[in-house]
C-alpha positions, 0 to 999 in steps of 0.5 A: 481058397481055390487052387488057382490062387495058392501061388499068390497066398503071400500077397492075398493072405489077410486081404481077401475073402471067398464070397458066394453069389446070393439071391437077394431077399426083397425085404427092407429093414426099417428101424424107427426111432420116431413116430413119423411117416417113412416118405417125405412130401418133398420126394418125387412120387410122394405117397403117405401110403405105408406111413407109420404115422398115418397107420398110427392115427387110423389104427393105433398101430405101426406095422400091426404093432400096438403103440401107446395112446397119445403119441404126437407126430414125430415124437421119439419112441421109448425104444427103436421099433423094427418095421420091415417091408417087402421091397417091390419092383421099381414102380410098385409099392412096398408092402409093410409086414409085421416083424413076426411074419416068417419068411420062407425062401424056396423058388421065390420069397413068400411071406406067411 
């Protein structure tokens, strides 16, 4: 802890932590338990772009991950599926990314 806090050790001990300001990584971690879309029609600005169900119907994949044939909409998956996406600025669209894509953080976040 900083030296300025030493006189308060008896008060702060076991009740505080030292933290550092970090850069936010614009990634959303989505774990799916069911084969369904990720946005509900009742939500403002609804779009099924990025919908897991739509991708599955068109390609048989979710975020580029091959899925079993014959799944029904909203069917429970055999095991949870990690399907991350970029987190776009407000008003922009998130981009689905395959979980195997590596992130490299330097001056800005890049997905390879």
